[in-house]
C-alpha positions in Angstrom: -35.9 -39.9 12.8 -33.6 -38.7 15.6 -30.9 -41.2 14.3 -31.2 -39.5 11.1 -30.6 -36.3 12.4 -27.8 -37.3 14.7 -26.0 -38.8 11.6 -26.4 -35.4 9.5 -25.2 -33.9 12.3 -22.0 -36.1 12.9 -21.4 -36.2 9.2 -21.3 -32.3 8.9 -19.0 -32.1 11.8 -16.6 -34.8 10.4 -16.6 -32.5 6.9 -16.0 -29.2 8.9 -13.1 -30.9 10.7 -11.1 -32.4 7.5 -11.6 -29.4 5.2 -8.4 -27.7 4.5 -9.9 -24.1 4.6 -9.6 -22.9 7.8 -13.3 -22.3 9.4 -14.1 -20.1 12.3 -17.5 -19.2 14.0 -17.6 -15.9 15.8 -20.2 -14.5 18.1 -21.9 -10.9 17.3 -19.4 -9.3 19.3 -16.6 -11.1 17.0 -15.2 -13.5 19.7 -14.3 -17.2 18.8 -16.9 -19.7 19.5 -15.5 -22.5 17.2 -12.9 -23.3 14.8 -11.5 -26.4 12.4 -8.6 -28.2 12.8 -7.2 -26.4 9.7 -8.0 -22.6 11.7 -5.9 -24.4 14.7 -3.0 -25.0 12.4 -3.0 -21.8 10.6 -3.1 -19.3 13.8 -1.1 -22.0 15.5 -3.6 -22.1 18.5 -6.2 -24.7 19.9 -9.7 -23.9 20.3 -9.9 -24.8 23.8 -7.1 -21.7 24.6 -8.9 -19.2 22.5 -12.4 -20.1 23.1 -14.1 -16.9 24.0 -11.6 -14.5 23.1 -12.0 -11.8 20.7 -10.8 -12.2 17.0 -9.0 -8.9 17.3 -6.7 -10.5 20.2 -6.3 -13.5 18.4 -4.8 -11.6 15.3 -2.4 -9.1 17.6 -4.9 -5.8 17.2 -5.4 -6.2 13.3 -8.1 -3.8 13.4 -8.6 -3.6 9.4 -10.1 -7.3 9.6 -12.4 -6.2 12.8 -14.1 -3.4 10.6 -15.0 -5.7 7.6 -16.4 -8.4 10.1 -18.6 -5.5 11.6 -19.4 -4.3 8.7 -20.7 -7.7 7.1 -22.2 -8.3 10.3 -24.2 -5.0 10.5 -25.1 -5.3 6.8 -26.0 -8.9 6.9 -23.8 -9.3 3.5 -20.9 -11.9 3.0 -17.7 -10.0 2.3 -14.5 -11.2 0.6 -11.0 -9.9 1.1 -8.0 -10.9 -1.1 -4.5 -10.6 -0.3 -4.9 -9.6 3.5 -2.1 -9.4 5.9 -3.0 -10.8 9.4 -0.5 -11.3 12.4 -1.6 -14.1 14.7 -0.8 -14.0 18.1 2.8 -15.3 18.5 3.4 -15.8 14.9 4.3 -14.6 11.6 2.6 -12.6 9.4 0.6 -14.3 6.9 -1.2 -13.7 3.8 -4.5 -14.6 3.2 -7.9 -14.5 1.6 -11.0 -14.4 3.6 -14.7 -14.6 3.2 -16.8 -13.3 6.3 -20.8 -14.6 5.9 -23.3 -13.5 8.5 -25.1 -16.6 9.5 -27.5 -14.7 12.0 -27.3 -11.4 14.1 -25.2 -13.1 16.4 -23.0 -15.4 14.5 -20.3 -15.2 11.5 -18.8 -17.9 9.7 -15.2 -16.8 8.7 -13.3 -18.7 6.1 -9.6 -18.2 6.0 -7.3 -19.4 3.1 -3.4 -19.1 3.3 -2.3 -17.7 0.5 1.9 -17.4 0.9 2.8 -20.7 -0.3 0.8 -20.3 -3.6 2.1 -16.8 -4.0 5.8 -18.3 -3.4 5.0 -21.0 -6.1 3.6 -18.4 -8.6 7.0 -16.2 -8.2 9.0 -20.0 -8.8 6.9 -20.7 -11.7 7.1 -16.9 -13.4 11.1 -17.4 -12.9 11.3 -20.5 -13.9 9.4 -19.3 -17.3 11.8 -16.3 -17.6 14.8 -18.9 -17.5 13.2 -20.8 -20.2 12.5 -17.5 -22.1 16.1 -16.7 -22.3 17.4 -20.1 -22.9 15.0 -20.1 -26.1 16.2 -16.7 -27.4 19.8 -18.5 -28.0 19.0 -21.8 -29.2 22.4 -22.8 -30.2 23.8 -21.6 -26.3 25.4 -24.0 -23.8 26.0 -23.6 -20.5 29.7 -23.1 -19.3 29.9 -26.2 -17.9 29.0 -28.2 -21.2 31.8 -28.5 -23.3 31.5 -28.2 -26.9 32.8 -31.3 -29.0 35.6 -29.2 -30.4 36.9 -27.9 -26.9 36.8 -32.1 -26.2 38.8 -33.1 -29.5 41.2 -30.3 -28.7 42.0 -31.6 -25.4 42.4 -35.4 -26.8 44.5 -33.7 -29.6 47.2 -31.9 -26.9 47.0 -35.0 -25.1 48.6 -37.4 -27.8 50.9 -35.4 -29.1 52.7 -34.8 -26.3 53.3 -38.6 -26.2 
């Protein structure tokens, strides 16, 4: 029986460590108790460096996320925030989606999904779509670099007429 529990715990640990979503476990005072490697990569810090540090300190004094986490903890109700801006310590600002889930009176689970790359891809796709629409509006239009058959034949004609 103990082997089954140990294997279960090991499996859960492996699953959390291989997620691409950043996962942090916070205590009731919003201090970091644990984070997976995706969270370490996103926030550019190691767990050993920030264990026991308040999330407020880790995010450079961002009070808005602290307020949301405190409300979720006090109401014991999950909360999701879309396209929030956070500034990790010694790093560039990030746009993220995050969900906070109270696990107990003294534990909060924070899941953070970066949005910056997805927003950039969406902007590029929109630009590509608009360019495609523009080309579709003028079906006979050619780029300036592409010569028409008439221009090519005129060039050959002037070359041969000079000989």
